C-alpha positions in Angstrom: -3.7 -44.6 89.7 -5.2 -47.9 90.7 -4.6 -50.9 88.5 -7.3 -51.2 85.8 -8.8 -54.4 87.2 -9.2 -52.9 90.7 -11.5 -50.1 89.5 -13.7 -52.6 87.6 -13.7 -55.3 90.2 -14.7 -52.8 92.9 -18.2 -52.6 91.4 -18.5 -56.2 90.1 -20.4 -57.5 93.2 -22.7 -54.6 93.7 -25.8 -56.8 93.5 -24.7 -58.4 96.7 -24.1 -55.0 98.5 -26.5 -53.0 100.6 -27.2 -49.3 100.1 -25.2 -47.1 102.4 -28.4 -45.2 103.3 -32.1 -45.5 102.5 -34.2 -42.4 103.1 -38.0 -42.0 102.8 -39.6 -38.5 102.4 -42.3 -37.9 105.1 -45.0 -37.4 102.4 -44.6 -41.0 101.1 -43.9 -42.9 104.3 -47.2 -44.7 104.0 -46.8 -45.9 100.4 -46.4 -49.5 99.4 -42.9 -48.8 98.1 -41.8 -47.1 101.4 -43.1 -50.1 103.3 -41.1 -52.4 101.1 -37.9 -50.5 101.9 -38.1 -51.8 105.4 -37.9 -50.5 109.0 -34.3 -49.5 108.8 -34.9 -46.6 106.5 -34.6 -43.1 107.8 -37.5 -40.5 107.3 -36.5 -37.1 106.1 -35.2 -35.1 103.1 -32.9 -36.8 100.6 -29.1 -36.4 100.9 -28.9 -34.4 97.7 -25.5 -35.8 96.5 -23.7 -34.4 93.5 -20.9 -37.1 93.1 -22.0 -39.5 90.4 -20.7 -42.7 92.0 -21.5 -41.7 95.6 -25.2 -41.1 94.6 -25.5 -44.7 93.4 -25.1 -46.0 96.9 -27.9 -43.9 98.6 -31.5 -44.6 97.9 -34.2 -42.0 98.4 -38.0 -42.5 98.1 -39.6 -39.3 97.1 -43.1 -37.8 96.3 -44.0 -37.1 92.7 -42.9 -33.6 91.7 -44.0 -32.1 88.4 -44.7 -34.1 85.2 -42.9 -37.4 84.8 -44.6 -38.8 81.6 -43.2 -37.6 78.2 -42.0 -38.7 74.8 -38.4 -40.0 74.8 -35.9 -37.2 75.0 -33.9 -38.7 72.2 -36.7 -38.2 69.7 -35.4 -36.1 66.8 -37.4 -35.5 63.5 -34.1 -35.7 61.5 -33.8 -39.4 62.4 -36.2 -42.4 62.3 -37.3 -42.5 66.0 -39.8 -45.1 67.4 -41.6 -42.3 69.4 -41.6 -44.3 72.6 -42.7 -42.6 75.8 -41.1 -42.7 79.2 -42.1 -42.2 82.8 -39.2 -41.0 85.0 -39.9 -43.0 88.2 -36.2 -43.8 88.7 -33.2 -41.5 88.6 -29.7 -42.8 88.6 -28.6 -46.4 88.5 -26.5 -48.7 90.8 -24.7 -50.1 87.7 -21.5 -48.6 86.3 -21.8 -48.7 82.5 -18.9 -46.8 81.0 -21.0 -45.4 78.2 -23.9 -44.3 80.5 -25.1 -40.7 79.6 -26.2 -40.1 83.2 -22.6 -39.3 84.2 -22.9 -36.2 82.1 -26.5 -35.4 82.9 -27.5 -35.7 86.6 -27.0 -32.9 89.1 -28.5 -34.5 92.1 -27.1 -38.0 91.7 -28.9 -39.6 94.6 -30.6 -42.8 93.4 -34.2 -41.7 93.6 -37.5 -43.6 93.2 -40.8 -41.8 93.0 -42.9 -43.8 95.6 -46.4 -42.4 94.7 -47.4 -44.9 92.0 -51.0 -43.8 91.9 -49.9 -40.2 91.1 -47.8 -41.5 88.2 -50.7 -43.5 86.9 -53.1 -40.5 87.1 -50.7 -38.5 84.9 -50.4 -41.3 82.4 -54.2 -41.8 82.2 -54.8 -38.1 81.7 -52.4 -37.7 78.9 -53.0 -41.0 77.1 -56.8 -40.5 77.2 -56.3 -37.6 74.7 -55.3 -40.2 72.0 -57.4 -43.3 72.9 -56.7 -44.8 69.5 -52.9 -44.9 70.0 -50.8 -47.7 71.6 -48.4 -46.0 74.0 -45.2 -47.9 74.7 -44.1 -46.5 78.1 -40.7 -47.3 79.6 -39.2 -46.6 83.0 -35.6 -46.8 81.8 -34.7 -43.3 80.6 -32.9 -42.2 83.9 -32.3 -45.6 85.6 -32.8 -49.3 85.7 -36.0 -50.2 87.6 -35.1 -53.9 87.9 -31.4 -53.5 88.8 -31.4 -54.7 92.4 -33.7 -55.1 95.3 -35.7 -53.2 96.4 -35.9 -51.3 93.1 -37.3 -54.4 91.4 -40.1 -54.5 94.0 -41.0 -50.9 93.3 -41.9 -51.9 89.7 -44.6 -54.3 90.9 -47.0 -51.4 91.5 -46.7 -50.2 87.9 -47.2 -53.7 86.5 -50.4 -54.1 88.4 -51.7 -50.7 87.4 -51.0 -51.1 83.7 -53.3 -54.1 83.6 -56.2 -51.6 83.4 -54.8 -49.3 80.8 -56.2 -50.4 77.5 -53.9 -48.4 75.2 -50.7 -48.6 77.2 -47.8 -51.1 77.4 -45.3 -50.9 80.3 -41.7 -51.5 79.3 -39.3 -52.5 82.0 -35.7 -52.5 80.7 -32.7 -53.8 82.6 -29.2 -55.2 82.5 -29.9 -57.1 85.7 -31.4 -60.5 86.5 -33.5 -59.7 89.7 -36.9 -60.6 88.2 -38.3 -62.9 90.9 -40.8 -60.3 92.3 -42.4 -60.1 88.8 -43.0 -63.8 88.3 -46.2 -64.2 90.4 -47.8 -60.9 89.4 -51.0 -60.9 87.3 -49.7 -58.7 84.5 -52.2 -59.8 81.8 -49.6 -59.3 79.1 -49.5 -55.6 79.5 -45.9 -55.4 80.6 -42.8 -56.2 78.4 -39.6 -57.1 80.3 -36.7 -56.0 78.2 -32.9 -56.5 78.3 -30.0 -54.5 77.0 -27.8 -57.3 75.6 -24.1 -57.4 74.7 -21.4 -60.1 74.4 -19.7 -61.2 77.6 -16.6 -59.3 76.6 -18.5 -56.0 76.7 -20.4 -56.9 79.9 -17.2 -57.6 81.7 -15.4 -54.6 80.5 -18.0 -51.8 80.0 -21.2 -52.8 81.9 -19.6 -52.9 85.3 -21.7 -54.5 88.1 -24.4 -55.7 85.8 -25.6 -59.3 85.6 -23.4 -61.7 83.6 -25.0 -62.8 80.3 -25.9 -66.3 81.7 -27.9 -64.7 84.5 -29.7 -62.4 82.1 -30.6 -65.4 79.9 -31.9 -67.3 82.9 -34.0 -64.3 83.8 -35.4 -64.0 80.3 -36.4 -67.7 80.5 -38.2 -67.1 83.8 -40.2 -64.1 82.7 -41.2 -65.7 79.4 -42.5 -68.7 81.3 -44.5 -66.3 83.4 -46.1 -65.0 80.2 -44.3 -61.7 79.8 -43.3 -60.7 76.3 -39.6 -60.1 76.1 -37.9 -57.2 74.4 -34.3 -57.2 73.2 -32.1 -54.2 72.8 -28.8 -54.7 71.0 -28.0 -51.1 71.8 -25.3 -50.0 72.0 -23.5 -52.4 69.7 -19.8 -51.8 70.4 -17.0 -52.4 68.0 -14.1 -54.6 69.1 -11.8 -57.2 67.7 -13.8 -60.3 67.1 -17.2 -58.6 67.3 -18.7 -60.7 64.6 -18.1 -64.0 66.3 -19.2 -62.6 69.6 -22.5 -61.1 68.5 -23.4 -64.2 66.5 -22.8 -66.3 69.6 -24.8 -63.8 71.6 -27.9 -64.1 69.3 -27.7 -67.9 69.4 -27.5 -68.0 73.2 -30.5 -65.7 73.6 -32.7 -67.8 71.3 -31.6 -71.0 73.0 -33.1 -69.5 76.2 -36.3 -68.1 74.7 -38.3 -68.9 71.6 -38.8 -66.3 68.8 -42.5 -66.4 69.6 -41.7 -64.8 73.1 -39.8 -61.9 71.6 -42.0 -58.8 71.0 -39.5 -56.5 69.4 -35.7 -56.1 68.8 -34.0 -52.7 68.6 -30.5 -52.2 67.2 -28.2 -49.2 67.7 -24.6 -48.3 68.0 -22.4 -46.6 70.6 -23.1 -42.9 70.7 -22.4 -40.0 73.0 -22.0 -36.2 72.9 -18.5 -34.7 72.8 -18.7 -33.5 76.4 -19.3 -37.0 77.6 -16.3 -38.3 75.8 -14.1 -36.6 78.3 -16.3 -37.8 81.2 -15.8 -41.4 80.1 -12.1 -41.1 79.8 -11.8 -39.5 83.2 -14.2 -41.8 85.0 -13.2 -45.1 83.3 -9.5 -44.8 82.2 -9.4 -48.5 81.5 -12.1 -48.3 78.8 -11.2 -48.0 75.1 -14.6 -47.3 73.7 -13.7 -43.7 72.9 -10.7 -44.8 70.8 -12.6 -45.7 67.6 -13.0 -43.3 64.7 -16.3 -41.5 65.1 -18.3 -38.7 63.3 -20.5 -36.0 64.8 -24.2 -36.2 63.8 -26.8 -33.4 63.6 -28.0 -34.4 67.0 -24.6 -33.6 68.5 -23.8 -37.3 69.1 -20.6 -39.0 68.1 -21.1 -42.3 66.3 -19.1 -44.8 64.3 -18.7 -44.0 60.6 -21.8 -44.8 58.7 -20.4 -47.8 56.6 -19.2 -49.3 59.9 -22.6 -49.0 61.5 -24.3 -50.4 58.4 -22.0 -53.4 58.4 -22.6 -54.1 62.1 -26.4 -53.7 61.8 -26.6 -55.9 58.6 -24.5 -58.6 60.2 -26.6 -58.7 63.4 -29.9 -58.7 61.3 -28.6 -61.8 59.4 -27.8 -63.5 62.7 -31.3 -62.8 63.9 -32.7 -64.4 60.8 -30.5 -67.4 61.1 -32.0 -68.4 64.4 -35.6 -68.1 63.0 -36.5 -64.7 64.5 -36.9 -62.9 61.2 -40.6 -62.3 61.9 -40.0 -60.4 65.1 -40.3 -56.7 64.7 -36.8 -55.3 64.4 -35.9 -51.7 64.1 -32.9 -49.3 64.3 -32.6 -46.7 67.1 -31.7 -43.1 66.2 -30.6 -43.7 62.6 -31.5 -41.9 59.3 -33.7 -43.2 56.5 -30.7 -44.0 54.3 -29.2 -46.3 56.9 -32.5 -48.2 57.2 -32.6 -48.6 53.4 -29.1 -50.0 53.4 -29.8 -52.5 56.2 -33.4 -53.5 55.6 -33.8 -52.5 51.9 -36.7 -50.3 53.0 -37.6 -47.7 55.7 -40.6 -46.2 57.4 -41.5 -42.9 55.7 -42.2 -41.1 58.9 -41.9 -41.4 62.7 -45.6 -41.9 62.8 -45.4 -44.7 60.3 -42.8 -46.5 62.4 -45.1 -46.0 65.4 -48.0 -47.6 63.4 -45.8 -50.5 62.2 -44.8 -51.4 65.8 -48.4 -51.1 67.0 -49.6 -53.4 64.2 -46.9 -56.0 64.9 -47.8 -56.1 68.6 -51.5 -56.4 67.8 -50.9 -59.3 65.3 -48.3 -61.2 67.3 -49.4 -60.4 70.9 -53.2 -59.7 70.7 -53.5 -59.9 74.5 -51.1 -57.0 74.8 -52.8 -54.8 72.2 -56.4 -56.0 71.6 -57.3 -53.2 69.2 -56.0 -53.0 65.6 -54.3 -49.7 64.9 -55.7 -47.3 62.3 -52.9 -46.3 60.0 -54.3 -42.9 59.0 -54.3 -41.7 62.7 -50.7 -42.7 63.2 -49.7 -41.0 60.0 -51.3 -37.8 61.2 -48.9 -37.5 64.1 -46.4 -34.6 63.8 -43.1 -34.1 65.6 -40.7 -31.2 65.9 
């Protein structure tokens, strides 16, 4: 077996690497995304790779097949979920996070981008028009990182431009990268939130392999906030390790030295979680990682998590750090936790998924009126049913 550092270091410089192949499906060869991929791309069917790591190095631009817009697959009525929506434009990711669920999910692992942006927008418009009163938060991050590296970051530009004209929709771009330059001169009109998954440098170096170092992410946050984009923060997954308190407090202070609290639209907090089948995948794919060594408990959603008192301690500590830097007014919520955990951490909880959806919409309207011009009607959100 290779030394531990060799396996990690082999992916550390991926942002400076080129894809081993770029293929464009004949049906999308005239799209803007295909043109951005350059003249060296081949035209034809995708390679159809099954190896998780191999697929990350081969990019395929494909037509839209089937429905891509849906509610987040993690939504579970037994937990307090934020009922975000996703559009699956990207599949697979060039980064190598040890805890990534894609290693236990994808069959065709080729890094794929749906090139027909207009077809995606038509589906979104059709489905969101059925609830014109609702503010839809729509992310591209469920199956990949749409800002990870060029030219993926350029593919996101088409969505940013289209979302300007969708009154009841917000586009959420979420990344662990720093390649935001293509976004800076786009007229987004406040309808796109650029978000980061954030962790201390110890976790980035050891578990988020190939991603941008913290200092590069902070610089990217500063750039997009100057360009008028609201910034979202996701302390998810929080990972337990020796010295985690000092590391997360320093992380929070570093972030809000780069951007002001007024630039932050929301903050989500969650802990490491994965299903039992993926535990073995992590241990096989990343033998240097110790994230599966902590004591965990199996939840009703078939996910292993830290014990509840441990999670509550971590969340409460981070919330206090957020308040210490003056960001207490920013909408902060827990991801995939029960009502009793909310009560312990915040002293209160939403009384339904629809209620949390309403609270987020109200916060966006009040703090970022350009992003959500219309005040939400509480009774309509409370009428939403799940499960």
